[in-house]
N, C-alpha and C positions, 0 to 999 in steps of 0.2 A: 487260358483258363475258361471254364464254362460259366454260363450265367448262373447266379444263385436262384434256388427255388423260391417261389412265392409262398411265404409262411404267414401272410397277414390274415388268412382265414383259419388259422390253426384252432382247433377246439381246446377248451380248458386254458385259454390264454391267462386268466387270472392265476390259476394254479402254477402255470409254468413261470409266470413272472415272480411269484412268491418264492418258488424253489430256487430260481437263479439268484434272487436277492439274498436268500439265506446262505447260499454258497459264497457269494462275494463278501457279505458282511463277516462271515466266519474267517475268510482269508485276510481281510483288511484289518480286522480286529487283532490278528495275531502279530501285526507289525509293531503294536504298542502294548498289548495286554501283559506281556511277559516282563516288561521293564521293571515294574514295582516289585515283582517276585524274585528278582535277582539275588538280593541279600539272603533270602530264605534258601534259595537253590544253592548258593555258594556253600552254606554250612552242610547241607544234606549230601551234596555231590563231592564234597572235599576239594573244591576248586579254589585257586588263589584269586586275589582281586584282579590281576591283569589277564587271567584266563577266562573268568566267568562271562566276560563280554562276548566270547565266541558263541555263546548261546543266541545272541542277537545277530552277530555278524554273519554266522553260517547261513541263517535263514535268509537274510537280505541278499547276500551274494549269490546263493543258489537260485533264488527267485529271479533276480535280475538277469542272470545268464540264460536261463531257460525261457523266460517270457517271450523273446523275439521268435522262438520256435513255434509259437502257437498257431500261427497262420499255416505254416507248412504241414504240421502234424494234423490239423483239422481237415486240410485238403486231402491228406493221404488216407487217414483212417475214418474220417467222418466227424462232424462237429459233436453230434450226440455222444458217440463212443468216447471221444476225448474228454467231454464234459464229465461223463460218468466215471471214467478212470481217474480223472483229476480229483473229483469229490471223494471217491472211495479211498484213493491213496492218501489224500490230505487227512481224512478222518482216521485212518489206521495209523499214520504217522503221529498224529496228535495223541492217540491212545499210547503209542509206544514212548513218546516224550514224557507222558505222565508216569510211566512205569520205569523210567531210566534210573539207574542206581549209580552212575558214575558220569563224569564230564564227557569222556569219549563217546559213551552211548548217547548222551543228550545231544552232542554236536552232530553226530551221525543222523539221528532221527530228525533234528531240526533241518539238516540238509534235505532229507526226504520231504519234509513239509514244504520247504521252498520250491523243490522240483515239482511236486504235484500241485501246489497252490498257485504257481506262476500263471497258469492259464485261466484261473477262475474269473478274475476281473475282466480281461479282454473278451472272454467267451460270453459272460453275462451281458456285457455292453452290446456286443454284436447280435445276440439273441433278442434282446429287447428291442433293438432297432428293426430287426427283421419281422418280428411278430406283430408290430404295430404299423398302421398306415402312416404315411409321411406326415399328415396333419396332426398326428398324435405323438410324434417324436419328441416334442418338448416335454410332455408329460412322462414319457418313458425315461428320458434323460434326467428328469426331476427325481424320479424314483431311484434310478441308478446312483445319481449323484448324492442323494441322501445317505445311502449306505457307504459310498466311498469317503465322504467328508465327515459324517457324524461318528462312524465307527472308530477312527483314530482318536477322536476327542474323548469318547467314552471308554476306550480301552484301559487306560491307567486306572480309572475309577472302578471298573468292573474287576480288574486284576487285583487291585488293592482289597476290595471287599471279599473276593474269593480267598485270597491268601490269609486275611485276618479271620474270616469266619470258618474256614476249613483248613486248607494248606496249599502250597504253591502248585501241587499236582493238578488241582481242579482248574487252574488256568488253561490246562490242555484238555482235561476230561470234558470240559464244558462244550467242546467242539463235537463230541460224539453224537449226542442227540440231535444237534443241529445239522451235522453232516448226514445222518441217516434220513432225516426228513427231506433235505435237499436232494439226496440220491434217488429216493423213491418218487418224489415229485417230478424230477427231470425224466426218470425212466418211464413214468406213466404219461406225462403231458407233452413231451417234446417229440416232434416227428423225426424220423431218420432223415438226415441230410445227405445229399448226393456226394459221392467221392470222386475225385479226378486226380489223375497222376500229375505230379509236378516235379521237375528236376530239383535236386537239392544242392545248393551252393555251399559245399563244405568249407571252402576257403573263405568265403564271405562271412559265414557263421562263426568260424574260428577267430577271425579278426574282430568281429563285433563282440563275441564272448570275452575275448582278452581285454578289450577296451572297457566293457561294462564291469567285469569282475575286478580288474585292477583299480578302476576308479572307485568302485564301492569299498574295496579294502582300504584304499588311501583315505577316503572320507571318513570311514568308520574308525580307523586306528590312528588317524592323524593327531588328534588331541592327546591321546594316551602316550604317543611316542614323540611329542613335541614337534610335530610336522617335519619341516625340511632340515631339521638338525639330525634326523634319522635317515640312515642309508636305505632302510626298507621303504620309507615314504618316497624318497627320491627315485628309487627303482620303480615303484608302482606308478608314480606320475609319468615317468619316461615311457614305461611300457603302455600306459593308457594313451599317451599322445601318439606314439608310434603305431599302435593298433588302430586307432581312429583314422590316421592318415592312410594306412594301408587299406582300410575298409572303404574309404571314400574313393580311392583311386581304383580299387578292384571293382567296385560297384559301377563306376562310370565306364569301365571297359569290358566287363563280363557280358556274355551273351544272355545268361539267365542269372541275374544278381539275386542275392538272398532276399532283399526287400524289393518288391515290385516298383519299378521306377515311376509308374503312373501315379502312385500315391503322392510323390514329391511334386508332381505337376499340378496338384490341386491347391490353388492359392488359399482357399478357406481352411483346408485341413492343415497346411503348414503354419498359417497364422494362428490357428487354434492350438496347435502343438506348442508354439512359442509362448502363447498365453498360459497354457497349462503349466509350463515350466515355471513361469514367474509366480503364478498363484500358488503353486505347490511349495515354492520357497517360503512364501508368507504363511501359508496354512499350517504346515507341520512345524516350522521354526517357532512360531508363537505358541503352538501347542506344546512344544518341548520346553519352552522357557517358563511357562506359567506354573506348572506343578512345583518345581523346585523353588520358585519365588515364594509361593504361598506357604510351603512347608518350612523352608529354611529361614526366610526373612520375616514372615508374618506369623509363623508358629501354628499354622493350621494342621490339624491331623488329616490323615489320608481321606477318610470319609467325607469330612467337611470340604476338603479340597475339591473332591469329585462333585459335591453338591453345588459349590460356587461356580464351577466350570460348566456345569450341565446346561445353564441357559444359553451358552454359545451354540451348543448342538441344537437346541430348540429353535433358536433364531434361524439357523441354517435350514432346518426342516420346513419352518413356516415359509421362508423365502422360496424354497424350491417348489412347494405345493402352489404357491401364488404365481410364480413365474412360468410354471408349466401351462397355465391358462392364458397369461398375458402375452405369450409369444404369438398367439393367433392374431393379435390386434396391434402390437407395438413392435417397432423395429428392434430386433435383438441387440443391435449395436448400442442403442440408447440405454437399454437395460444394463448392459455390461458397463457402460460409463457410470451410471448411477451406482451400481454395485461396487466398482473400484473406488468411487468417491466415498461411499460409506465405509469401506474398509480402511482407506487412508484416514478418514475422520476418527474412526475407532482407535487406530494406532496413535494418532496425534493425542487423543485424550489419555492414552496409556503412558505417554511421556510425562504425565503429571502424577504418576504414582508416587507415594511416599511410604516410609516404614510404619507410620502411625495411622494410616487410613483404615477404614472399615471394609467390609466385603462389597458394599454397593458399587464402588467404581469398577471392580472386577466384573460384577454381574452386568452392569450397564454397558461397558465396552465389549464384553463378550457377546451380548445380544446384538449390538451394532455391527460388530465384525462378522459374526455368524451370518446375519441377515445379508450383509454386503457380499460375502463370499458365495452365498447361496444364489444371489442374483447373477453372479458372474458365471458360475460353473455350468448352469443349465443351458443358457443360450450359447455359450462358447462350445459346448459339446454338440449341441443341435446343429449349429451353423457349420462346425467343423466336419461333420459326417454328411451333411445335406447333399453335397454334390459328388460324393464318392460312389462308384458303382457298387451294388450290393455284394458282389463277389469278392471285393477287397475289404469288406468290413472287419472280418476277423483279424487279418493281418494288420490293418491300420489301427484297430483297437488295441492290439498287443504293443505296437510301437507307441501309441497314445499313452498307455499305462506305464511303459518303460520311461518315457520322458517325464511323467508325473513323479515316478519314484526317484529318478535321478535329481529332479528339482528339489524334492523333499530332502534327500540326503545332503545336497549341497547347501540348502538352507539351514539345516540343523548344524552342519559343520561350520558354516559361516558365523552363525550367531554364537556358537560355542567358543570359537577363536576369539571373536570380539569381546565376549563376556570375560574370558580369562585375562586378556590383554588389558581391558579397561579397568578391571578391578585393581590391577597392579598400578596403573597409571593414576587412577583416582585416589588410591590409598596414599601414594607418594605425595600427590599435590595437597591432599587434605592434611597429611602429617606435617608438611612444610609450614603450614600456617598455624600449627599449634605450638606455642611457646609458653614460657612461664609468664609472659606478659599478655597473653591472649585474653580479650574481654570475657568475663564470665567463668573462666577456668578455675579461679580461686573459689568463687561462689559454688561451683559444681562440686568441687572437692570437699568443701565444707558441708554441703548438703548430704553427702554420703559418709561423712565422718572420716575422711582421709586427708592426707597431705598431698599437695600437688607433686612433690618429688618422690613420694613413696613408690616402691615397686608394684604394690597392689593397685594403686590409682593409675599408674602407667599401663598396667595390663587391662584394666577396665577401659581406659581411654582408647587403647589399641583395639579392643573388641568393638566399641562404638564406631570408631573410624572405619573398621573393616565392614561393618553393617552398612554404613552410609555409602562407602565406596562400591559395595556390591549393588545397592539399590540404584546408584547412579549408572552403573554399567548395564543393568537391565534396561534402564530408561534409554541409554544409548542404542541398545539393540532394537528397541521398539521404534525408535526414530529411524534407524536403518531400514527396517521393514516397511516403514511409511514411505520412504524414498523409493523402495523397490516397487510398491504399489503405484506411485505417481508415475514412475518411469514406464510402467506397463500401459499407461493410458493411450499413448500414440499408436499402439498396436491395433486399436479398434479400427483405425482407418485402413488397415490392410484387409479387413473383412468385407465381403460383399454379401448383401442380403439375398438369400435364395428365394425364389418364388416358383411356383409350379405352373406350367402351361396348362390350358384346358385339356389338351390331349398331348401325350408325349413325354419326353424326358424333362428333368429339372433344367431350367435356364436361370440365368443370372441377370440381376439389374445392371444397368450400364455404369452406375456410379461406383 
């Protein structure tokens, strides 16, 4: 592979940064913005409850399979050309999704969205690293991280508002003006990157694609099919395990493996990737838990839910703007430790949630967690890419994004399984303690004008028990996420602080 061109003196750097961020925000937003519009889509598209979820699954699986190809395609046709094709294709596919009149059309167009959108996040990260000098990489990753982490939080809010104010089709049409701005900004401001031939490892890509695709299908459909009681889930799990094993063995023996082996020799990059996986489990898992908690348990409408959750994104943006400057003076490993500590603290406070609380605990813990995750993400990304050669940035950024997406999928599936399981367990345990002799039961029945043995009172009591059991299940999930955050703390000691020599390449501290 040839050395990457020096792009740190590129003109119109600000315009190019804005255009790349518009592209990545547009793509990341689509991972969550369509969720709240599914009920409206179901009626218009004539889909059943068990098939409408393919609108989400098709996008996720297509994106995950194509994402690892980003590095090879960028080397083959040029990074700028790939960026423009991806933005144009994603924008067109978004427009087609908004025009879809049936489920088959919608799923096909969502697959196109996933295919073209897969490269946007890794390309934007690689471009921001290339066009900024090394001492400004912290600020560049703060800008990129703000889009990556805030967009999924704001997606359900924006999707709900567009659906309520207009209709579900605007969830996709909103991408058209954003995509056009990003396309023309990149076309004008981004210099043409050199192309260099590179052998394509078809066998390695096939094994990796089978692993990622089957894993994503298993995680996305597992809850719906009752996990390993379903033959489909068992088959997908077995296929994922076999494909991963074959990919590892093939990559270790192939002359030109699909993923460049030098990437895995970089200790900081590998440690940062593991970190990304753990943080992604916490980030999107809690993001997926909170909207249904607020709407179903606390009775918040969609718009109010969005307003209550918005401070979480604000906390993240403030932290990222701050940490981009702090990285020049403070060891990034210390910043990561503080960020993980704040995240765990926020999750610990969330274990005290109750059904009769007001919105302040949600706002307070959201700010705390958002700020903590913001402190973690920027130094983690900066340190992870600091010692990689520039010519490997696109490929390593694609793998970085893939790990983040897999972590998010596993986190969401994990908390969903725990939530369903714990609701049943908690309901059974609470129900066992409710008898005709339970203290206060007669008084409660008298207060609502019912008899303790009446069917109406039993139904009301079961409803209350289910509500409390569900709240306890959410609390158990928050506690699990807290343990994941604490378990990630030792990974900090795998990182080494990069420092620049007065002349020459990046070197590493000894510790």
